[in-house]
C-alpha positions as MATLAB code, in Angstrom:
seq = 'MKKQIADVFPRILLLSTILVVVSFTGRNLSSLKYLRVIYSSSSGLRIFDLPASHPRAALWTANMYYQIGEDQKAIDILERVTSLSDDLNALYFLGVIQKSNGRVFEALNTWAKALDGRILVQFGNQARGVAKQEIAYRLAYNIDPELYSLNYLRFLYRQENNEQFESVILKVIKDYPHSAFQEQWNLLLARYYFFHGNQETAITMYLNLIDMAKSRQKKHEILAELGKIYKMDSRWQEAREIYAQLLKEEPNTPLYSYALGVILFEQGNKFGEADRYFEKFISLSDNKGKAYYMIGKFYYSKYEYGLALANVDKAFKYNSSPLFKWYILLSNIHRDMGDIEKAIKVLIEAKQKNTNLMFVEYKLGLLYLDSERYEDARTSAETILKIMVIPDEKSLKTRQ';
ca = [
     -17.951  -25.766   37.866;
     -16.860  -23.376   40.675;
     -13.293  -24.786   40.178;
     -13.253  -23.901   36.733;
     -14.887  -20.040   37.439;
     -11.876  -19.753   39.831;
      -9.172  -20.895   37.127;
     -10.594  -18.856   34.295;
     -11.561  -15.562   36.316;
      -8.068  -13.973   37.207;
      -7.174  -15.103   33.544;
     -10.001  -12.343   32.556;
      -9.100  -10.114   35.418;
      -5.274  -10.106   33.957;
      -6.525   -9.350   30.461;
      -8.728   -6.814   31.571;
      -6.110   -4.815   33.721;
      -3.592   -5.064   30.601;
      -6.413   -3.729   28.366;
      -6.588   -0.547   30.850;
      -2.675   -0.540   30.888;
      -2.227   -0.780   27.167;
      -5.041    2.029   26.686;
      -3.381    4.637   29.196;
       0.720    3.969   28.363;
       0.249    3.478   24.724;
       2.285    0.230   24.681;
       2.458   -1.759   21.188;
      -0.984   -3.821   21.038;
       1.015   -6.477   19.228;
       2.008   -7.598   22.756;
      -1.630   -7.994   23.788;
      -2.174  -10.388   20.686;
       0.769  -12.473   21.904;
      -0.640  -12.675   25.407;
      -4.170  -14.065   23.831;
      -2.204  -16.524   21.996;
      -0.461  -17.736   25.587;
      -3.290  -17.588   27.870;
      -6.044  -18.815   25.699;
      -9.001  -20.253   27.276;
      -7.737  -23.513   25.829;
      -4.097  -23.033   27.526;
      -5.488  -24.410   30.865;
      -2.554  -22.072   32.048;
      -3.043  -20.476   35.459;
      -2.092  -16.864   36.008;
      -1.709  -15.854   39.294;
       0.750  -17.635   41.610;
       2.828  -19.127   38.251;
       5.344  -21.172   39.630;
       8.865  -19.961   38.772;
       9.572  -23.840   36.997;
       6.135  -23.298   34.446;
       7.604  -22.983   31.079;
       5.888  -20.034   30.515;
       7.269  -18.002   33.619;
       9.942  -15.792   31.938;
       7.016  -14.863   29.194;
       4.275  -14.080   31.850;
       7.349  -11.890   33.583;
       8.437  -10.015   30.550;
       5.630   -8.844   29.561;
       4.400   -7.481   32.850;
       8.204   -5.865   32.857;
       6.652   -4.134   29.255;
       3.191   -3.447   30.426;
       4.983   -0.904   33.274;
       7.777    0.344   30.868;
      10.850   -1.520   32.234;
      11.361   -2.560   28.332;
      15.362   -3.598   28.831;
      14.421   -6.205   31.846;
      12.190   -7.226   29.704;
      14.817   -7.418   26.650;
      17.338   -9.396   29.245;
      14.582  -12.012   30.538;
      13.566  -12.668   26.312;
      17.200  -12.689   25.181;
      18.065  -15.383   27.613;
      14.877  -18.012   26.951;
      15.557  -17.383   22.898;
      19.182  -18.180   23.664;
      18.195  -21.579   25.664;
      15.245  -22.507   23.059;
      13.353  -21.934   20.108;
      10.609  -20.837   21.613;
       8.725  -18.973   18.676;
       6.326  -17.469   20.885;
       9.668  -15.550   22.564;
      11.079  -14.343   20.067;
       7.671  -12.733   18.560;
       7.609  -10.816   21.350;
      11.265   -9.713   21.792;
      10.899   -8.320   18.055;
       7.976   -6.969   19.443;
       9.653   -5.054   22.318;
      12.832   -4.027   20.427;
      10.714   -2.827   17.110;
       8.829   -0.314   19.803;
      12.427    0.455   21.088;
      13.594    1.760   18.134;
      15.681   -1.196   17.348;
      14.198   -1.975   14.052;
      16.615   -4.228   12.237;
      17.598   -6.067   15.184;
      13.291   -6.905   15.137;
      13.291   -8.163   11.672;
      16.497  -10.349   12.125;
      14.294  -11.664   15.539;
      11.334  -12.522   13.799;
      13.045  -14.159   11.018;
      14.408  -16.418   13.619;
      11.140  -17.203   14.510;
       9.973  -18.033   10.861;
       7.612  -15.413   10.933;
       7.441  -14.199    6.862;
       4.013  -12.762    7.407;
       4.964  -10.260   10.208;
       7.941   -9.765    8.062;
       5.708   -8.541    4.691;
       3.531   -6.948    6.497;
       6.249   -4.925    8.347;
       7.801   -4.214    4.669;
       4.876   -2.662    2.951;
       4.379   -0.638    5.978;
       7.751    0.533    6.342;
       9.294    3.746    5.504;
      12.712    3.629    3.997;
      14.123    1.231    1.347;
      16.515   -0.271    3.290;
      14.102   -1.598    5.818;
      11.767   -2.431    3.174;
      14.694   -4.564    1.406;
      15.559   -6.268    4.718;
      11.685   -7.189    5.368;
      11.114   -8.683    2.304;
      14.287  -10.633    1.830;
      14.353  -12.412    5.402;
      10.393  -13.172    4.665;
      11.573  -14.827    1.249;
      14.587  -16.791    2.855;
      11.827  -18.180    5.378;
       9.638  -19.674    2.279;
      11.029  -18.381   -1.033;
       7.524  -19.590   -3.016;
       5.308  -17.865   -0.703;
       6.724  -14.802   -0.276;
       8.622  -14.201   -3.371;
       6.101  -11.705   -5.023;
       6.373   -9.404   -2.291;
      10.475   -9.324   -2.458;
      10.083   -9.231   -6.711;
       7.689   -6.431   -6.434;
      10.445   -4.512   -4.605;
      13.010   -5.424   -6.383;
      11.150   -4.267   -9.731;
      10.666   -1.029   -8.465;
      13.818   -0.643   -7.367;
      14.957   -1.581  -10.499;
      17.449   -4.017   -9.219;
      17.420   -5.800  -12.470;
      20.206   -8.392  -11.482;
      18.826   -9.643   -8.207;
      15.299   -9.427   -9.655;
      15.940  -12.070  -12.363;
      18.046  -14.084  -10.516;
      15.417  -14.504   -7.805;
      12.444  -14.779  -10.572;
      13.955  -17.393  -12.631;
      14.470  -19.693   -9.286;
      11.731  -19.597   -8.122;
       9.917  -20.255  -11.679;
      12.277  -23.161  -12.107;
      12.240  -24.135   -8.390;
       8.495  -24.494   -8.145;
       6.906  -25.689  -11.135;
       3.604  -26.624  -10.295;
       2.862  -23.686   -7.700;
      -0.204  -21.958   -7.726;
       1.923  -18.216   -8.250;
       3.029  -19.334  -12.025;
       1.132  -17.025  -13.573;
       1.882  -14.377  -11.604;
       5.392  -14.804  -11.978;
       5.671  -15.203  -15.332;
       3.498  -11.883  -16.188;
       6.106  -10.199  -13.763;
       8.979  -11.311  -15.873;
       6.832  -10.666  -19.398;
       6.336   -6.894  -18.017;
      10.327   -6.922  -16.975;
      11.141   -8.270  -20.277;
       9.188   -6.084  -22.195;
      10.730   -2.841  -20.767;
      14.502   -4.065  -21.278;
      15.130   -4.910  -24.462;
      13.367   -8.202  -24.798;
       9.893   -7.136  -26.310;
       9.309   -9.997  -28.458;
      10.020  -12.954  -25.660;
       7.482  -10.656  -23.311;
       4.629  -11.167  -26.280;
       5.353  -14.345  -26.558;
       5.070  -14.998  -23.058;
       1.460  -12.724  -22.451;
       0.139  -15.151  -26.092;
       1.214  -18.453  -24.163;
      -0.307  -17.339  -20.609;
      -3.848  -16.218  -22.434;
      -3.529  -19.755  -24.243;
      -3.323  -21.513  -20.934;
      -5.501  -19.242  -18.849;
      -8.550  -21.651  -17.330;
     -11.146  -19.244  -17.701;
     -12.516  -16.398  -19.581;
     -12.175  -13.909  -16.949;
      -8.457  -15.105  -16.214;
      -8.027  -14.409  -20.095;
      -9.271  -11.301  -20.220;
      -7.168  -10.067  -17.210;
      -4.170  -11.042  -19.061;
      -5.343   -9.514  -21.876;
      -5.823   -6.127  -20.326;
      -2.683   -6.140  -19.266;
      -0.694   -6.910  -22.497;
      -3.306   -4.057  -23.723;
      -1.900   -1.761  -21.130;
       1.859   -2.373  -21.609;
       1.525   -1.390  -25.560;
      -0.435    1.742  -24.081;
       2.732    2.620  -21.844;
       4.631    1.777  -24.851;
       2.837    4.312  -27.193;
       2.040    1.064  -29.592;
      -1.267    2.419  -30.063;
      -2.368    0.205  -33.105;
      -1.523   -3.202  -31.101;
      -3.419   -1.718  -27.946;
      -6.150   -0.635  -29.942;
      -6.724   -4.183  -31.485;
      -6.484   -5.259  -27.689;
      -9.191   -3.227  -26.108;
     -11.326   -3.552  -29.142;
     -11.336   -7.480  -28.824;
     -11.747   -7.216  -24.906;
     -14.552   -4.676  -25.629;
     -16.684   -6.996  -28.529;
     -16.618   -9.831  -25.500;
     -17.157   -7.406  -22.339;
     -19.414   -4.405  -24.037;
     -20.594   -3.251  -20.967;
     -16.634   -2.929  -19.282;
     -16.248    0.769  -18.360;
     -12.721    1.077  -18.488;
     -12.437   -0.759  -21.964;
     -14.492    2.281  -23.318;
     -12.068    4.499  -21.515;
      -8.818    3.104  -22.768;
     -10.125    3.203  -25.879;
     -11.302    6.729  -25.742;
      -7.130    7.734  -24.648;
      -5.641    5.090  -27.795;
      -7.965    6.978  -30.154;
      -7.280   10.535  -29.033;
      -3.277    9.708  -29.280;
      -3.856    8.405  -32.992;
      -5.772   11.461  -33.892;
      -9.590   10.635  -33.202;
      -9.313   13.681  -30.934;
     -13.168   14.700  -31.440;
     -14.584   11.883  -33.190;
     -14.419    7.934  -32.476;
     -12.825    8.711  -29.021;
     -15.671   11.277  -27.901;
     -18.083    8.355  -28.994;
     -16.482    5.915  -26.700;
     -15.534    8.241  -23.488;
     -19.710    9.244  -23.380;
     -19.871    5.319  -23.295;
     -17.754    4.890  -20.379;
     -19.225    7.752  -18.245;
     -22.768    6.248  -19.272;
     -21.786    2.910  -18.069;
     -19.931    4.174  -15.133;
     -21.423    3.812  -11.540;
     -19.391    7.215  -10.344;
     -20.026    9.491  -13.153;
     -18.231   12.153  -10.993;
     -15.111    9.868  -11.021;
     -15.783    9.204  -14.933;
     -15.427   12.779  -15.825;
     -12.392   13.530  -13.385;
     -10.618   11.146  -15.335;
     -11.784   12.043  -18.872;
     -10.655   15.628  -17.428;
      -7.699   14.826  -16.129;
      -6.431   12.902  -19.354;
      -7.215   16.286  -21.525;
      -5.415   18.353  -19.036;
      -2.097   15.870  -19.554;
      -2.552   16.628  -23.153;
      -2.872   20.279  -23.248;
      -6.398   20.468  -24.085;
      -7.326   22.701  -21.031;
     -10.646   23.646  -22.261;
     -11.997   20.107  -22.830;
      -9.903   19.378  -19.357;
     -12.274   22.045  -17.845;
     -15.534   21.211  -18.823;
     -15.072   17.438  -17.547;
     -13.892   18.383  -14.140;
     -16.389   20.683  -14.116;
     -18.866   18.352  -15.006;
     -17.371   15.782  -12.009;
     -17.936   18.571   -9.368;
     -21.816   18.817  -10.395;
     -21.875   14.855   -9.550;
     -19.988   14.765   -6.675;
     -21.268   16.723   -3.513;
     -17.613   15.521   -1.508;
     -15.154   16.035   -3.811;
     -11.104   14.527   -3.341;
      -8.481   16.762   -2.534;
      -6.995   16.228   -5.802;
     -10.419   17.074   -7.898;
      -9.365   20.610   -6.753;
      -5.825   20.444   -7.154;
      -6.937   19.559  -10.640;
      -9.192   22.517  -11.277;
      -6.732   25.114   -9.623;
      -4.077   23.740  -11.917;
      -6.239   24.037  -15.156;
      -7.221   27.681  -14.468;
      -3.332   28.046  -13.495;
      -2.482   27.118  -16.804;
      -5.404   29.357  -18.212;
      -4.373   32.071  -16.641;
      -6.195   32.433  -14.551;
      -4.576   32.667  -11.321;
      -7.540   34.248   -8.948;
      -9.470   31.519  -10.058;
      -6.754   28.544   -9.445;
      -6.652   30.164   -6.019;
     -10.449   30.509   -5.163;
     -10.595   27.063   -5.932;
      -8.173   25.894   -3.156;
      -9.651   28.149   -0.639;
     -13.269   26.850   -1.151;
     -10.776   23.283   -0.788;
      -9.484   24.398    2.661;
     -13.362   25.353    3.905;
     -14.227   21.619    3.109;
     -11.081   20.316    5.308;
      -9.800   18.707    2.183;
      -6.024   17.395    2.844;
      -5.224   21.102    4.501;
      -1.728   20.932    4.495;
      -1.197   19.679    0.985;
      -3.649   22.466   -0.429;
      -2.207   24.918    1.697;
       1.135   24.471    0.248;
      -0.319   24.702   -3.292;
      -2.307   27.622   -2.379;
       1.443   29.405   -0.725;
       3.242   28.757   -4.101;
      -0.561   30.442   -6.115;
       0.322   33.872   -3.753;
       4.154   33.630   -4.785;
       3.257   33.133   -8.725;
       0.991   36.487   -7.984;
       3.257   38.154   -5.746;
       0.843   37.987   -2.880;
       3.819   37.957   -0.400;
       1.998   38.426    2.600;
      -0.560   35.620    1.966;
       2.290   33.185    0.959;
       3.688   34.131    4.073;
       0.321   33.176    6.009;
       0.122   29.744    3.861;
       3.900   28.725    5.312;
       2.723   29.625    8.844;
      -0.617   27.823    8.479;
       1.680   24.903    7.134;
       3.708   24.482   10.364;
       0.937   25.180   12.547;
      -0.557   21.852   10.990;
       3.031   19.972   10.762;
       3.123   17.574   13.824;
       6.587   17.492   14.893;
       7.511   13.772   16.768;
       9.240   13.935   19.935;
      12.147   11.344   20.844;
      10.013    8.563   22.105;
       7.753    8.567   18.854;
      10.726    9.568   16.131;
      12.061    5.533   17.190;
       8.440    4.252   17.375;
       8.292    4.763   13.801;
      11.596    3.813   12.666;
];
């Protein structure tokens, strides 16, 4: 027992020390995760007096250099380790240090060598900049086309990289006929076809997917997707039939009532059936403030400012802590109705609530300019500059 305690205690002491160092130096916490893997209680690895011949000696030394800020020494060690072997831990750790030093593209390629598609996708989801996202998703896709294709495909779809999108999606559908992702791939391809001039093929695909749906819930999800597509393409009658069917089968689903209200309004039933479905949407909604906000936003988009104002006012009554976008919408309504002073008053109230101060101040400054209150506009601009955080060179590198 004493020997076990003696073996475990140095390990605990080291991890505790690293926790303190990390908290004070702001080092990348990914390295701590790496340490937990290497020095897990099941590894049997003694930390102190580590013999140079031990297979983890180089990694431990690199980590110590990293913790004290000697990043280049850590990189030199890890690059030598990875040049001599395919050590996945070393590759992962090397990528962490490269990223923390602004060498993002090197880090992505290093993680690709480690066959770590998960961290590549995670990076792509958080990255700023199309180039970084594209490389991260593509490298993950190359590691496992079946598992990581959806992230890459959604990126290509958003960027309207049509040629590459078609090439990748048709390949995975063909290469993995029994994949659990087949339904999601086909739904994405159907949407793509619909908005690229091949609508009949898209609708046939949707109907086939509905027929093949293994559960009622999945069938309804695909039907709702088809209804949404019809709405986006202003095919109101087809959309109405879809949502009427959904509402008949699931009468207590709030969003189906909202969708029908929107469709009926677009078809000209502004104050008849549309209102009835909006009222049903509100009665079924758990969050009535959000329901009124959604209806108010829709009316605002149709230039029905009176109806928009009535619904947004009710949204505020039902929610004591409105989101900043609610204030923005209410201010915009007053502005477009010609009441600049009320629009300004709404944003001042939003400021007092500490709601997204920089964006609210920006909108407030624009209103001051519109009303020729130039000193107030200048004050708003100065306030924005005070709110903004200007990053130093080190933090800029870390964000890249």
